[in-house]
C-alpha positions in Angstrom: -161.0 -105.3 -9.3 -162.4 -105.2 -5.9 -160.9 -105.2 -2.8 -159.7 -108.2 -1.3 -160.2 -109.0 2.6 -156.5 -109.9 3.8 -158.5 -112.2 6.5 -159.8 -114.5 3.8 -156.3 -115.3 2.3 -154.9 -116.9 5.5 -154.4 -120.9 5.6 -152.3 -120.5 8.9 -151.5 -118.4 11.7 -149.5 -118.1 15.0 -148.1 -115.5 16.8 -144.9 -115.5 14.7 -146.0 -116.4 11.0 -149.3 -115.9 8.5 -149.3 -118.0 6.0 -151.5 -116.9 3.1 -152.8 -118.3 -0.2 -151.6 -115.6 -2.4 -154.1 -115.0 -5.4 -152.9 -114.2 -8.9 -152.5 -110.8 -10.5 -151.3 -109.4 -7.2 -147.8 -108.3 -6.7 -145.8 -109.5 -3.3 -144.3 -106.6 -3.1 -145.5 -102.5 -3.8 -144.7 -101.9 -7.3 -142.5 -99.0 -8.6 -145.2 -97.8 -11.3 -148.7 -98.2 -9.2 -148.8 -96.5 -6.3 -152.5 -97.2 -5.5 -152.3 -101.1 -6.2 -152.9 -103.6 -3.8 -149.6 -105.2 -3.0 -149.3 -108.3 -0.2 -147.1 -106.6 1.7 -149.4 -103.9 2.4 -152.6 -105.5 2.7 -150.0 -107.8 5.4 -148.8 -104.3 7.1 -152.7 -103.3 7.4 -153.3 -106.5 9.3 -150.6 -106.4 11.7 -148.0 -103.4 11.7 -144.6 -105.3 11.9 -145.3 -107.7 9.0 -142.5 -108.7 6.6 -142.3 -111.0 3.6 -140.0 -114.1 4.2 -140.1 -114.7 0.4 -141.8 -113.7 -2.9 -143.9 -114.8 -5.7 -144.2 -113.6 -8.9 -147.5 -111.5 -9.6 -149.1 -113.7 -11.7 -148.2 -117.1 -9.6 -150.5 -118.1 -6.8 -150.3 -120.0 -4.0 -148.5 -120.5 -0.3 -146.9 -117.1 0.9 -145.3 -116.8 4.3 -145.4 -113.6 6.2 -143.4 -112.8 9.7 -145.2 -110.6 12.2 -141.7 -109.7 14.2 -138.0 -109.8 13.4 -137.1 -112.6 15.0 -139.4 -114.9 13.1 -138.1 -112.8 9.8 -134.7 -114.0 10.7 -135.5 -117.7 11.7 -137.3 -118.1 8.0 -135.0 -116.3 6.2 -132.2 -118.3 7.4 -134.4 -121.3 6.7 -134.5 -120.3 3.2 -130.9 -119.3 2.7 -129.3 -122.4 4.1 -132.0 -124.4 2.0 -133.6 -126.0 4.6 -137.4 -125.5 3.6 -139.1 -127.2 1.1 -141.3 -125.6 -1.5 -143.3 -127.5 -3.8 -145.0 -125.9 -6.9 -147.4 -127.5 -9.4 -147.3 -126.6 -13.0 -149.8 -127.3 -15.9 -147.2 -127.8 -18.6 -147.5 -128.4 -23.0 -146.5 -132.1 -23.8 -146.8 -135.3 -22.5 -143.5 -135.8 -20.0 -142.9 -138.5 -17.2 -140.5 -136.9 -14.8 -139.2 -139.0 -11.9 -137.1 -136.4 -9.9 -135.7 -135.3 -13.2 -132.9 -132.4 -12.0 -132.1 -129.4 -13.7 -128.9 -127.5 -12.8 -128.2 -124.9 -14.8 -127.6 -121.5 -14.2 -129.4 -118.2 -14.7 -128.9 -114.5 -15.2 -131.4 -112.0 -14.8 -131.8 -109.5 -17.8 -132.9 -106.6 -15.7 -134.2 -104.3 -18.3 -136.5 -107.0 -20.5 -137.7 -108.8 -16.8 -136.5 -112.0 -17.9 -134.1 -114.4 -17.3 -131.8 -116.5 -19.5 -129.6 -119.7 -18.8 -125.7 -118.2 -19.0 -123.1 -120.9 -17.7 -120.6 -118.1 -17.3 -122.5 -115.2 -15.7 -125.3 -116.8 -14.1 -126.1 -118.2 -10.8 -126.3 -121.4 -9.6 -129.6 -122.8 -10.0 -131.5 -126.4 -9.6 -134.9 -127.4 -9.8 -136.0 -130.8 -9.5 -139.5 -132.2 -11.2 -141.9 -135.1 -10.6 -144.8 -135.8 -12.9 -148.0 -135.8 -10.9 -150.3 -136.9 -14.2 -150.3 -137.0 -17.8 -152.7 -136.2 -20.1 -153.2 -136.3 -23.6 -151.5 -133.4 -24.9 -150.6 -131.9 -21.2 -149.0 -132.9 -17.9 -149.2 -131.8 -14.1 -145.7 -131.5 -12.7 -144.6 -130.7 -9.0 -141.4 -128.7 -9.2 -138.9 -128.5 -6.1 -136.7 -125.8 -6.5 -133.8 -126.1 -4.4 -132.4 -122.4 -5.0 -135.0 -119.3 -5.4 -133.6 -117.7 -8.7 -136.0 -115.3 -10.5 -138.0 -117.4 -13.0 -136.2 -120.7 -12.3 -139.0 -123.2 -12.7 -140.5 -121.7 -15.7 -136.9 -121.5 -17.5 -135.9 -124.9 -15.9 -139.1 -126.3 -17.6 -138.2 -124.6 -21.1 -135.4 -126.7 -20.8 -137.1 -130.0 -20.5 -138.9 -129.1 -23.6 -142.1 -128.6 -21.1 -143.1 -125.3 -21.0 -145.8 -123.9 -18.9 -149.3 -123.5 -20.3 -149.7 -119.9 -21.2 -146.3 -118.6 -20.6 -144.9 -117.3 -23.7 -142.1 -115.7 -22.2 -140.6 -119.0 -22.2 -142.4 -120.9 -24.9 -145.3 -121.9 -23.0 -148.7 -122.3 -25.2 -152.0 -121.8 -23.9 -155.0 -124.2 -23.8 -158.4 -124.2 -25.5 -161.4 -126.2 -24.9 -161.9 -126.7 -28.8 -158.5 -128.5 -28.6 -159.3 -131.0 -25.6 -163.3 -131.6 -26.5 -164.6 -132.9 -29.4 -167.1 -131.3 -31.6 -166.7 -128.2 -29.5 -169.3 -125.4 -30.8 -168.1 -121.7 -30.3 -170.6 -119.2 -30.6 -170.8 -117.4 -33.8 -168.6 -113.9 -33.9 -166.9 -114.7 -30.6 -163.2 -115.7 -29.9 -162.5 -118.5 -28.0 -160.7 -117.7 -24.9 -158.0 -120.1 -23.1 -158.9 -121.9 -20.3 -156.1 -120.2 -18.0 -155.0 -116.6 -19.1 -151.8 -116.5 -17.0 -149.1 -118.7 -16.4 -150.1 -121.8 -15.1 -147.9 -122.1 -11.9 -149.3 -122.6 -8.1 -146.9 -122.7 -5.0 -148.9 -125.6 -3.8 -147.1 -126.8 -0.2 -144.3 -125.1 2.5 -142.5 -127.0 4.8 -140.3 -125.3 7.5 -139.6 -125.0 11.3 -141.4 -122.6 13.5 -139.6 -120.9 16.0 -140.2 -123.4 18.9 -138.4 -126.4 16.5 -141.6 -128.0 15.4 -141.6 -128.4 11.7 -145.1 -127.4 9.6 -146.2 -128.1 6.1 -148.8 -125.8 5.0 -150.7 -126.8 1.7 -152.7 -124.0 -0.6 -155.6 -125.4 -2.5 -155.5 -124.4 -6.2 -157.1 -120.8 -7.0 -160.6 -121.1 -9.1 -158.5 -120.6 -12.8 -156.2 -123.4 -12.1 -158.8 -125.7 -10.7 -161.1 -125.1 -13.6 -158.0 -126.1 -15.8 -157.4 -129.2 -14.3 -161.0 -130.4 -14.3 -161.2 -129.7 -17.7 -158.2 -131.9 -18.2 -159.8 -134.8 -16.4 -162.9 -134.5 -18.6 -161.6 -134.3 -21.9 -157.5 -134.8 -21.3 
C-alpha cells in the first residue's frame, strides 16, 4: 500500500481541530501486532505534535474522524461525546428491502474480548441505542442512515443484524456481499475467472459529524463516499 499524504485526507481544519475523511483499511490507533503499519494517530502526530483522536472508527470503516490539536480541544470534544451532544451519521448499504422511519434499536451490547466481536446480552451488556432511517431502497438492497446515540463497539453492525438488515459484506453479523451478476441481467463473466464482490469490506461509512468548536460555534462536517462505496451505490442506481 503506497503511503498516504495526511494532508489529502483533511476536510476541515482550524487552530484546534483537524477532521479527516478516513480511508478504509487503516487503523485509527496503532495496532499491537503491526509495528510498521500506518495508523491515523501516527500520521496525525507527524502532522501536528499534540494530536489526539477524539473518537475512533473500525479499521474497515471509512469517513469522518475528528482529531484534536491540543489538550483543551481534546477535552472539549471528548465531553461532548460523553454527554451525547454530538451527532454522528453513518451510511450503510444493507441486505434486503427496508423502510426505516426513525426505527430505534435499544439493545445492550457485550464485547467478547477474545473474539473481537460483540453480542446482545440483556444482563451483562452495556446500554446501546441506534436510530435508523431509510435513504433509498432498491430491489434487493437498502441505503440506511444510522445515528448511534451511544458509541459501543460494532454497535451499528449488530443492531442492523437485529433488524434483519445486516450490512453488505459483513459476514461477522450475517451480511452477504453484492455481486454485479445478481444486479445486471445477462451478466457475462470472463472464462476461468472468479467474480469479485462489488465491495470487499463492510459497507459502512461515517458520513457526517456535528459538534461545537471551542468558541461555541456548531459545525457539521460531511465526508464524501470513498471510491469503493461510491462504485457500489452507482451500480445499485444503475441496475438495482
